[in-house]
PyMOL commands that place a pseudoatom at each C-alpha (Angstrom):
pseudoatom trace, name=CA, resn=UNK, resi=1, chain=A, elem=C, hetatm=0, pos=[0.000, 0.000, 0.000]
pseudoatom trace, name=CA, resn=UNK, resi=2, chain=A, elem=C, hetatm=0, pos=[1.333, 3.412, -0.998]
pseudoatom trace, name=CA, resn=UNK, resi=3, chain=A, elem=C, hetatm=0, pos=[0.761, 6.277, 1.388]
pseudoatom trace, name=CA, resn=UNK, resi=4, chain=A, elem=C, hetatm=0, pos=[0.337, 9.648, -0.216]
pseudoatom trace, name=CA, resn=UNK, resi=5, chain=A, elem=C, hetatm=0, pos=[1.913, 12.585, 1.560]
pseudoatom trace, name=CA, resn=UNK, resi=6, chain=A, elem=C, hetatm=0, pos=[-0.147, 15.745, 1.552]
pseudoatom trace, name=CA, resn=UNK, resi=7, chain=A, elem=C, hetatm=0, pos=[1.515, 19.130, 1.539]
pseudoatom trace, name=CA, resn=UNK, resi=8, chain=A, elem=C, hetatm=0, pos=[0.175, 22.196, 3.276]
pseudoatom trace, name=CA, resn=UNK, resi=9, chain=A, elem=C, hetatm=0, pos=[0.652, 25.140, 0.934]
pseudoatom trace, name=CA, resn=UNK, resi=10, chain=A, elem=C, hetatm=0, pos=[0.739, 28.668, 2.326]
pseudoatom trace, name=CA, resn=UNK, resi=11, chain=A, elem=C, hetatm=0, pos=[-0.546, 31.950, 0.992]
pseudoatom trace, name=CA, resn=UNK, resi=12, chain=A, elem=C, hetatm=0, pos=[1.520, 35.113, 1.006]
pseudoatom trace, name=CA, resn=UNK, resi=13, chain=A, elem=C, hetatm=0, pos=[-0.674, 36.388, 3.856]
pseudoatom trace, name=CA, resn=UNK, resi=14, chain=A, elem=C, hetatm=0, pos=[-0.010, 33.265, 5.955]
pseudoatom trace, name=CA, resn=UNK, resi=15, chain=A, elem=C, hetatm=0, pos=[3.696, 33.521, 5.144]
pseudoatom trace, name=CA, resn=UNK, resi=16, chain=A, elem=C, hetatm=0, pos=[3.710, 37.094, 6.490]
pseudoatom trace, name=CA, resn=UNK, resi=17, chain=A, elem=C, hetatm=0, pos=[1.822, 35.939, 9.593]
pseudoatom trace, name=CA, resn=UNK, resi=18, chain=A, elem=C, hetatm=0, pos=[4.610, 33.397, 10.218]
pseudoatom trace, name=CA, resn=UNK, resi=19, chain=A, elem=C, hetatm=0, pos=[7.070, 36.301, 10.188]
pseudoatom trace, name=CA, resn=UNK, resi=20, chain=A, elem=C, hetatm=0, pos=[4.885, 38.503, 12.382]
pseudoatom trace, name=CA, resn=UNK, resi=21, chain=A, elem=C, hetatm=0, pos=[4.501, 35.718, 14.958]
pseudoatom trace, name=CA, resn=UNK, resi=22, chain=A, elem=C, hetatm=0, pos=[8.223, 34.892, 15.032]
pseudoatom trace, name=CA, resn=UNK, resi=23, chain=A, elem=C, hetatm=0, pos=[7.985, 31.455, 13.393]
pseudoatom trace, name=CA, resn=UNK, resi=24, chain=A, elem=C, hetatm=0, pos=[10.136, 32.920, 10.639]
pseudoatom trace, name=CA, resn=UNK, resi=25, chain=A, elem=C, hetatm=0, pos=[12.572, 35.733, 11.315]
pseudoatom trace, name=CA, resn=UNK, resi=26, chain=A, elem=C, hetatm=0, pos=[13.341, 38.629, 9.001]
pseudoatom trace, name=CA, resn=UNK, resi=27, chain=A, elem=C, hetatm=0, pos=[16.925, 37.402, 8.560]
pseudoatom trace, name=CA, resn=UNK, resi=28, chain=A, elem=C, hetatm=0, pos=[15.916, 33.806, 7.701]
pseudoatom trace, name=CA, resn=UNK, resi=29, chain=A, elem=C, hetatm=0, pos=[17.023, 33.030, 4.155]
pseudoatom trace, name=CA, resn=UNK, resi=30, chain=A, elem=C, hetatm=0, pos=[13.692, 31.738, 2.904]
pseudoatom trace, name=CA, resn=UNK, resi=31, chain=A, elem=C, hetatm=0, pos=[11.203, 32.647, 0.206]
pseudoatom trace, name=CA, resn=UNK, resi=32, chain=A, elem=C, hetatm=0, pos=[7.686, 31.524, -0.671]
pseudoatom trace, name=CA, resn=UNK, resi=33, chain=A, elem=C, hetatm=0, pos=[7.526, 29.643, -3.980]
pseudoatom trace, name=CA, resn=UNK, resi=34, chain=A, elem=C, hetatm=0, pos=[4.201, 28.195, -5.135]
pseudoatom trace, name=CA, resn=UNK, resi=35, chain=A, elem=C, hetatm=0, pos=[2.969, 27.963, -1.526]
pseudoatom trace, name=CA, resn=UNK, resi=36, chain=A, elem=C, hetatm=0, pos=[6.102, 26.300, -0.126]
pseudoatom trace, name=CA, resn=UNK, resi=37, chain=A, elem=C, hetatm=0, pos=[8.613, 27.957, 2.177]
pseudoatom trace, name=CA, resn=UNK, resi=38, chain=A, elem=C, hetatm=0, pos=[11.950, 27.298, 0.477]
pseudoatom trace, name=CA, resn=UNK, resi=39, chain=A, elem=C, hetatm=0, pos=[15.336, 27.786, 2.089]
pseudoatom trace, name=CA, resn=UNK, resi=40, chain=A, elem=C, hetatm=0, pos=[17.614, 29.787, -0.178]
pseudoatom trace, name=CA, resn=UNK, resi=41, chain=A, elem=C, hetatm=0, pos=[21.223, 28.875, -0.931]
pseudoatom trace, name=CA, resn=UNK, resi=42, chain=A, elem=C, hetatm=0, pos=[23.912, 30.660, 1.080]
pseudoatom trace, name=CA, resn=UNK, resi=43, chain=A, elem=C, hetatm=0, pos=[25.475, 33.638, -0.664]
pseudoatom trace, name=CA, resn=UNK, resi=44, chain=A, elem=C, hetatm=0, pos=[29.107, 33.054, -1.570]
pseudoatom trace, name=CA, resn=UNK, resi=45, chain=A, elem=C, hetatm=0, pos=[31.600, 35.856, -2.129]
pseudoatom trace, name=CA, resn=UNK, resi=46, chain=A, elem=C, hetatm=0, pos=[31.503, 35.565, -5.955]
pseudoatom trace, name=CA, resn=UNK, resi=47, chain=A, elem=C, hetatm=0, pos=[27.708, 35.747, -5.871]
pseudoatom trace, name=CA, resn=UNK, resi=48, chain=A, elem=C, hetatm=0, pos=[27.750, 38.769, -3.563]
pseudoatom trace, name=CA, resn=UNK, resi=49, chain=A, elem=C, hetatm=0, pos=[30.358, 40.556, -5.690]
pseudoatom trace, name=CA, resn=UNK, resi=50, chain=A, elem=C, hetatm=0, pos=[28.310, 39.970, -8.849]
pseudoatom trace, name=CA, resn=UNK, resi=51, chain=A, elem=C, hetatm=0, pos=[25.185, 41.404, -7.194]
pseudoatom trace, name=CA, resn=UNK, resi=52, chain=A, elem=C, hetatm=0, pos=[27.175, 44.452, -6.057]
pseudoatom trace, name=CA, resn=UNK, resi=53, chain=A, elem=C, hetatm=0, pos=[28.547, 45.018, -9.579]
pseudoatom trace, name=CA, resn=UNK, resi=54, chain=A, elem=C, hetatm=0, pos=[25.073, 44.704, -11.124]
pseudoatom trace, name=CA, resn=UNK, resi=55, chain=A, elem=C, hetatm=0, pos=[23.592, 47.021, -8.501]
pseudoatom trace, name=CA, resn=UNK, resi=56, chain=A, elem=C, hetatm=0, pos=[26.183, 49.706, -9.242]
pseudoatom trace, name=CA, resn=UNK, resi=57, chain=A, elem=C, hetatm=0, pos=[25.951, 49.429, -13.020]
pseudoatom trace, name=CA, resn=UNK, resi=58, chain=A, elem=C, hetatm=0, pos=[22.163, 49.255, -13.192]
pseudoatom trace, name=CA, resn=UNK, resi=59, chain=A, elem=C, hetatm=0, pos=[21.767, 52.134, -10.727]
pseudoatom trace, name=CA, resn=UNK, resi=60, chain=A, elem=C, hetatm=0, pos=[24.189, 54.287, -12.741]
pseudoatom trace, name=CA, resn=UNK, resi=61, chain=A, elem=C, hetatm=0, pos=[22.700, 53.449, -16.134]
pseudoatom trace, name=CA, resn=UNK, resi=62, chain=A, elem=C, hetatm=0, pos=[18.998, 53.470, -15.276]
pseudoatom trace, name=CA, resn=UNK, resi=63, chain=A, elem=C, hetatm=0, pos=[19.129, 56.409, -12.877]
pseudoatom trace, name=CA, resn=UNK, resi=64, chain=A, elem=C, hetatm=0, pos=[15.707, 57.668, -11.802]
pseudoatom trace, name=CA, resn=UNK, resi=65, chain=A, elem=C, hetatm=0, pos=[13.864, 55.656, -14.461]
pseudoatom trace, name=CA, resn=UNK, resi=66, chain=A, elem=C, hetatm=0, pos=[13.624, 52.751, -12.008]
pseudoatom trace, name=CA, resn=UNK, resi=67, chain=A, elem=C, hetatm=0, pos=[14.149, 51.745, -8.406]
pseudoatom trace, name=CA, resn=UNK, resi=68, chain=A, elem=C, hetatm=0, pos=[16.799, 49.032, -8.026]
pseudoatom trace, name=CA, resn=UNK, resi=69, chain=A, elem=C, hetatm=0, pos=[15.689, 46.470, -5.446]
pseudoatom trace, name=CA, resn=UNK, resi=70, chain=A, elem=C, hetatm=0, pos=[18.462, 44.245, -4.079]
pseudoatom trace, name=CA, resn=UNK, resi=71, chain=A, elem=C, hetatm=0, pos=[17.429, 40.873, -2.630]
pseudoatom trace, name=CA, resn=UNK, resi=72, chain=A, elem=C, hetatm=0, pos=[13.983, 42.254, -1.774]
pseudoatom trace, name=CA, resn=UNK, resi=73, chain=A, elem=C, hetatm=0, pos=[10.713, 40.306, -2.046]
pseudoatom trace, name=CA, resn=UNK, resi=74, chain=A, elem=C, hetatm=0, pos=[8.367, 40.646, -4.994]
pseudoatom trace, name=CA, resn=UNK, resi=75, chain=A, elem=C, hetatm=0, pos=[4.796, 39.349, -4.793]
pseudoatom trace, name=CA, resn=UNK, resi=76, chain=A, elem=C, hetatm=0, pos=[3.765, 37.124, -7.689]
pseudoatom trace, name=CA, resn=UNK, resi=77, chain=A, elem=C, hetatm=0, pos=[0.201, 36.220, -6.765]
pseudoatom trace, name=CA, resn=UNK, resi=78, chain=A, elem=C, hetatm=0, pos=[-1.355, 34.546, -3.756]
pseudoatom trace, name=CA, resn=UNK, resi=79, chain=A, elem=C, hetatm=0, pos=[1.259, 31.831, -3.221]
pseudoatom trace, name=CA, resn=UNK, resi=80, chain=A, elem=C, hetatm=0, pos=[4.637, 33.189, -4.320]
pseudoatom trace, name=CA, resn=UNK, resi=81, chain=A, elem=C, hetatm=0, pos=[6.940, 35.837, -2.929]
pseudoatom trace, name=CA, resn=UNK, resi=82, chain=A, elem=C, hetatm=0, pos=[10.467, 35.188, -4.192]
pseudoatom trace, name=CA, resn=UNK, resi=83, chain=A, elem=C, hetatm=0, pos=[13.471, 37.361, -3.417]
pseudoatom trace, name=CA, resn=UNK, resi=84, chain=A, elem=C, hetatm=0, pos=[15.372, 37.893, -6.662]
pseudoatom trace, name=CA, resn=UNK, resi=85, chain=A, elem=C, hetatm=0, pos=[18.922, 39.186, -6.395]
pseudoatom trace, name=CA, resn=UNK, resi=86, chain=A, elem=C, hetatm=0, pos=[17.951, 42.378, -8.225]
pseudoatom trace, name=CA, resn=UNK, resi=87, chain=A, elem=C, hetatm=0, pos=[14.743, 43.861, -9.565]
pseudoatom trace, name=CA, resn=UNK, resi=88, chain=A, elem=C, hetatm=0, pos=[14.215, 47.027, -11.569]
pseudoatom trace, name=CA, resn=UNK, resi=89, chain=A, elem=C, hetatm=0, pos=[10.929, 48.534, -10.397]
pseudoatom trace, name=CA, resn=UNK, resi=90, chain=A, elem=C, hetatm=0, pos=[8.622, 51.283, -11.579]
pseudoatom trace, name=CA, resn=UNK, resi=91, chain=A, elem=C, hetatm=0, pos=[9.447, 54.452, -9.655]
pseudoatom trace, name=CA, resn=UNK, resi=92, chain=A, elem=C, hetatm=0, pos=[7.013, 55.268, -6.877]
pseudoatom trace, name=CA, resn=UNK, resi=93, chain=A, elem=C, hetatm=0, pos=[7.292, 58.144, -4.414]
pseudoatom trace, name=CA, resn=UNK, resi=94, chain=A, elem=C, hetatm=0, pos=[6.653, 55.794, -1.459]
pseudoatom trace, name=CA, resn=UNK, resi=95, chain=A, elem=C, hetatm=0, pos=[9.309, 53.220, -2.565]
pseudoatom trace, name=CA, resn=UNK, resi=96, chain=A, elem=C, hetatm=0, pos=[6.734, 50.429, -2.007]
pseudoatom trace, name=CA, resn=UNK, resi=97, chain=A, elem=C, hetatm=0, pos=[6.323, 51.081, 1.715]
pseudoatom trace, name=CA, resn=UNK, resi=98, chain=A, elem=C, hetatm=0, pos=[2.742, 49.722, 1.769]
pseudoatom trace, name=CA, resn=UNK, resi=99, chain=A, elem=C, hetatm=0, pos=[3.361, 46.441, -0.072]
pseudoatom trace, name=CA, resn=UNK, resi=100, chain=A, elem=C, hetatm=0, pos=[5.987, 44.559, -2.030]
pseudoatom trace, name=CA, resn=UNK, resi=101, chain=A, elem=C, hetatm=0, pos=[6.107, 45.149, -5.798]
pseudoatom trace, name=CA, resn=UNK, resi=102, chain=A, elem=C, hetatm=0, pos=[3.839, 43.009, -7.974]
pseudoatom trace, name=CA, resn=UNK, resi=103, chain=A, elem=C, hetatm=0, pos=[4.298, 41.919, -11.615]
pseudoatom trace, name=CA, resn=UNK, resi=104, chain=A, elem=C, hetatm=0, pos=[2.962, 45.167, -13.109]
pseudoatom trace, name=CA, resn=UNK, resi=105, chain=A, elem=C, hetatm=0, pos=[5.614, 47.065, -11.088]
pseudoatom trace, name=CA, resn=UNK, resi=106, chain=A, elem=C, hetatm=0, pos=[8.585, 45.029, -12.348]
pseudoatom trace, name=CA, resn=UNK, resi=107, chain=A, elem=C, hetatm=0, pos=[10.666, 45.903, -15.427]
pseudoatom trace, name=CA, resn=UNK, resi=108, chain=A, elem=C, hetatm=0, pos=[13.390, 43.292, -14.916]
pseudoatom trace, name=CA, resn=UNK, resi=109, chain=A, elem=C, hetatm=0, pos=[14.391, 40.561, -12.470]
pseudoatom trace, name=CA, resn=UNK, resi=110, chain=A, elem=C, hetatm=0, pos=[17.951, 39.253, -12.130]
pseudoatom trace, name=CA, resn=UNK, resi=111, chain=A, elem=C, hetatm=0, pos=[18.868, 35.963, -10.474]
pseudoatom trace, name=CA, resn=UNK, resi=112, chain=A, elem=C, hetatm=0, pos=[22.556, 35.374, -9.781]
pseudoatom trace, name=CA, resn=UNK, resi=113, chain=A, elem=C, hetatm=0, pos=[23.459, 31.712, -9.342]
pseudoatom trace, name=CA, resn=UNK, resi=114, chain=A, elem=C, hetatm=0, pos=[26.706, 30.269, -8.084]
pseudoatom trace, name=CA, resn=UNK, resi=115, chain=A, elem=C, hetatm=0, pos=[25.265, 26.879, -7.061]
pseudoatom trace, name=CA, resn=UNK, resi=116, chain=A, elem=C, hetatm=0, pos=[21.528, 27.229, -7.745]
pseudoatom trace, name=CA, resn=UNK, resi=117, chain=A, elem=C, hetatm=0, pos=[21.388, 27.689, -11.533]
pseudoatom trace, name=CA, resn=UNK, resi=118, chain=A, elem=C, hetatm=0, pos=[19.354, 24.530, -12.173]
pseudoatom trace, name=CA, resn=UNK, resi=119, chain=A, elem=C, hetatm=0, pos=[16.776, 25.473, -9.527]
pseudoatom trace, name=CA, resn=UNK, resi=120, chain=A, elem=C, hetatm=0, pos=[16.562, 29.046, -10.795]
pseudoatom trace, name=CA, resn=UNK, resi=121, chain=A, elem=C, hetatm=0, pos=[16.225, 27.856, -14.408]
pseudoatom trace, name=CA, resn=UNK, resi=122, chain=A, elem=C, hetatm=0, pos=[13.682, 25.097, -13.712]
pseudoatom trace, name=CA, resn=UNK, resi=123, chain=A, elem=C, hetatm=0, pos=[11.594, 26.665, -10.924]
pseudoatom trace, name=CA, resn=UNK, resi=124, chain=A, elem=C, hetatm=0, pos=[12.027, 30.417, -10.636]
pseudoatom trace, name=CA, resn=UNK, resi=125, chain=A, elem=C, hetatm=0, pos=[12.298, 31.412, -14.299]
pseudoatom trace, name=CA, resn=UNK, resi=126, chain=A, elem=C, hetatm=0, pos=[9.051, 29.557, -15.207]
pseudoatom trace, name=CA, resn=UNK, resi=127, chain=A, elem=C, hetatm=0, pos=[7.391, 31.140, -12.137]
pseudoatom trace, name=CA, resn=UNK, resi=128, chain=A, elem=C, hetatm=0, pos=[8.406, 34.586, -13.407]
pseudoatom trace, name=CA, resn=UNK, resi=129, chain=A, elem=C, hetatm=0, pos=[7.040, 33.721, -16.875]
pseudoatom trace, name=CA, resn=UNK, resi=130, chain=A, elem=C, hetatm=0, pos=[3.658, 32.610, -15.464]
pseudoatom trace, name=CA, resn=UNK, resi=131, chain=A, elem=C, hetatm=0, pos=[3.505, 35.893, -13.520]
pseudoatom trace, name=CA, resn=UNK, resi=132, chain=A, elem=C, hetatm=0, pos=[4.106, 37.782, -16.781]
pseudoatom trace, name=CA, resn=UNK, resi=133, chain=A, elem=C, hetatm=0, pos=[7.442, 39.390, -15.924]
pseudoatom trace, name=CA, resn=UNK, resi=134, chain=A, elem=C, hetatm=0, pos=[8.714, 40.962, -19.144]
pseudoatom trace, name=CA, resn=UNK, resi=135, chain=A, elem=C, hetatm=0, pos=[12.397, 40.152, -18.741]
pseudoatom trace, name=CA, resn=UNK, resi=136, chain=A, elem=C, hetatm=0, pos=[14.563, 37.924, -16.532]
pseudoatom trace, name=CA, resn=UNK, resi=137, chain=A, elem=C, hetatm=0, pos=[18.346, 37.591, -16.482]
pseudoatom trace, name=CA, resn=UNK, resi=138, chain=A, elem=C, hetatm=0, pos=[19.931, 34.455, -15.020]
pseudoatom trace, name=CA, resn=UNK, resi=139, chain=A, elem=C, hetatm=0, pos=[23.606, 35.073, -14.303]
pseudoatom trace, name=CA, resn=UNK, resi=140, chain=A, elem=C, hetatm=0, pos=[25.210, 31.621, -14.067]
pseudoatom trace, name=CA, resn=UNK, resi=141, chain=A, elem=C, hetatm=0, pos=[28.568, 32.316, -12.438]
pseudoatom trace, name=CA, resn=UNK, resi=142, chain=A, elem=C, hetatm=0, pos=[29.786, 28.697, -12.612]
pseudoatom trace, name=CA, resn=UNK, resi=143, chain=A, elem=C, hetatm=0, pos=[29.028, 28.321, -16.349]
pseudoatom trace, name=CA, resn=UNK, resi=144, chain=A, elem=C, hetatm=0, pos=[30.152, 31.916, -17.040]
pseudoatom trace, name=CA, resn=UNK, resi=145, chain=A, elem=C, hetatm=0, pos=[27.031, 32.747, -19.062]
pseudoatom trace, name=CA, resn=UNK, resi=146, chain=A, elem=C, hetatm=0, pos=[24.036, 35.023, -18.747]
pseudoatom trace, name=CA, resn=UNK, resi=147, chain=A, elem=C, hetatm=0, pos=[20.671, 33.756, -19.935]
pseudoatom trace, name=CA, resn=UNK, resi=148, chain=A, elem=C, hetatm=0, pos=[18.191, 36.441, -20.981]
pseudoatom trace, name=CA, resn=UNK, resi=149, chain=A, elem=C, hetatm=0, pos=[14.521, 35.444, -20.958]
pseudoatom trace, name=CA, resn=UNK, resi=150, chain=A, elem=C, hetatm=0, pos=[11.847, 37.502, -22.754]
pseudoatom trace, name=CA, resn=UNK, resi=151, chain=A, elem=C, hetatm=0, pos=[8.277, 37.143, -24.047]
pseudoatom trace, name=CA, resn=UNK, resi=152, chain=A, elem=C, hetatm=0, pos=[6.592, 35.436, -21.089]
pseudoatom trace, name=CA, resn=UNK, resi=153, chain=A, elem=C, hetatm=0, pos=[3.766, 32.968, -21.487]
pseudoatom trace, name=CA, resn=UNK, resi=154, chain=A, elem=C, hetatm=0, pos=[1.883, 30.440, -19.343]
pseudoatom trace, name=CA, resn=UNK, resi=155, chain=A, elem=C, hetatm=0, pos=[4.364, 27.657, -20.159]
pseudoatom trace, name=CA, resn=UNK, resi=156, chain=A, elem=C, hetatm=0, pos=[7.566, 29.709, -19.969]
pseudoatom trace, name=CA, resn=UNK, resi=157, chain=A, elem=C, hetatm=0, pos=[9.481, 32.298, -21.921]
pseudoatom trace, name=CA, resn=UNK, resi=158, chain=A, elem=C, hetatm=0, pos=[9.272, 32.132, -25.698]
pseudoatom trace, name=CA, resn=UNK, resi=159, chain=A, elem=C, hetatm=0, pos=[12.676, 33.748, -26.181]
pseudoatom trace, name=CA, resn=UNK, resi=160, chain=A, elem=C, hetatm=0, pos=[15.958, 32.835, -24.465]
pseudoatom trace, name=CA, resn=UNK, resi=161, chain=A, elem=C, hetatm=0, pos=[19.364, 34.218, -25.388]
pseudoatom trace, name=CA, resn=UNK, resi=162, chain=A, elem=C, hetatm=0, pos=[22.614, 32.924, -23.906]
pseudoatom trace, name=CA, resn=UNK, resi=163, chain=A, elem=C, hetatm=0, pos=[25.436, 35.463, -23.664]
pseudoatom trace, name=CA, resn=UNK, resi=164, chain=A, elem=C, hetatm=0, pos=[29.108, 34.718, -23.008]
pseudoatom trace, name=CA, resn=UNK, resi=165, chain=A, elem=C, hetatm=0, pos=[32.159, 36.824, -22.130]
pseudoatom trace, name=CA, resn=UNK, resi=166, chain=A, elem=C, hetatm=0, pos=[32.977, 39.208, -24.953]
pseudoatom trace, name=CA, resn=UNK, resi=167, chain=A, elem=C, hetatm=0, pos=[29.312, 40.001, -25.599]
pseudoatom trace, name=CA, resn=UNK, resi=168, chain=A, elem=C, hetatm=0, pos=[27.119, 42.898, -24.482]
pseudoatom trace, name=CA, resn=UNK, resi=169, chain=A, elem=C, hetatm=0, pos=[23.928, 42.530, -22.472]
pseudoatom trace, name=CA, resn=UNK, resi=170, chain=A, elem=C, hetatm=0, pos=[21.164, 45.071, -22.935]
pseudoatom trace, name=CA, resn=UNK, resi=171, chain=A, elem=C, hetatm=0, pos=[17.685, 45.430, -21.530]
pseudoatom trace, name=CA, resn=UNK, resi=172, chain=A, elem=C, hetatm=0, pos=[14.590, 45.149, -23.706]
pseudoatom trace, name=CA, resn=UNK, resi=173, chain=A, elem=C, hetatm=0, pos=[12.984, 47.930, -21.663]
pseudoatom trace, name=CA, resn=UNK, resi=174, chain=A, elem=C, hetatm=0, pos=[15.978, 50.283, -22.002]
pseudoatom trace, name=CA, resn=UNK, resi=175, chain=A, elem=C, hetatm=0, pos=[18.108, 49.371, -25.022]
pseudoatom trace, name=CA, resn=UNK, resi=176, chain=A, elem=C, hetatm=0, pos=[20.516, 52.161, -24.014]
pseudoatom trace, name=CA, resn=UNK, resi=177, chain=A, elem=C, hetatm=0, pos=[21.367, 50.171, -20.861]
pseudoatom trace, name=CA, resn=UNK, resi=178, chain=A, elem=C, hetatm=0, pos=[24.202, 47.983, -22.069]
pseudoatom trace, name=CA, resn=UNK, resi=179, chain=A, elem=C, hetatm=0, pos=[26.585, 45.998, -19.871]
pseudoatom trace, name=CA, resn=UNK, resi=180, chain=A, elem=C, hetatm=0, pos=[29.633, 43.915, -20.866]
pseudoatom trace, name=CA, resn=UNK, resi=181, chain=A, elem=C, hetatm=0, pos=[29.119, 40.265, -19.881]
pseudoatom trace, name=CA, resn=UNK, resi=182, chain=A, elem=C, hetatm=0, pos=[32.814, 40.050, -18.826]
pseudoatom trace, name=CA, resn=UNK, resi=183, chain=A, elem=C, hetatm=0, pos=[32.346, 42.781, -16.230]
pseudoatom trace, name=CA, resn=UNK, resi=184, chain=A, elem=C, hetatm=0, pos=[29.151, 41.288, -14.825]
pseudoatom trace, name=CA, resn=UNK, resi=185, chain=A, elem=C, hetatm=0, pos=[30.748, 37.860, -14.404]
pseudoatom trace, name=CA, resn=UNK, resi=186, chain=A, elem=C, hetatm=0, pos=[33.928, 39.394, -12.928]
for i in range(1, 186): cmd.bond("trace and resi %d" % i, "trace and resi %d" % (i + 1))
show_as sticks, trace
zoom trace
């Protein structure tokens, strides 16, 4: 006889209640993905340096056209609140003090992966596509490539471009924002 294990999936509201009650702490490295509380990979020094480089370059090149969120939550419906490494957000005077950004607020999401590229590619990128995020960059430090995902749909992104050192990366939203892949990868 096979016993089926049932999972208890959480909503974003319940996830926040776990934080408010102390079950989860603000500094816990977890995120809510499709109703499950997922522990995130530790951040290594190469990962952290890459996020810092991207933060500087995107902030300088985008200026006041967007708010750069660094490892902040974004709400993607009732059961998902991931924490991408970077997100370019629509400017708002309140800087999202009332609630985390939602898909219509997001220009670009960047995931930097030193050890989690497969998970990001197979779980998070499709989640972003289902939420309708226009553009996602997956910076795979180990493989030394950047995958650019565009044209979201219910089954994933219809366009994926893989960039290597020596190439330039530019945003679909702001074609004037161009970054050398070499410098991003370090």
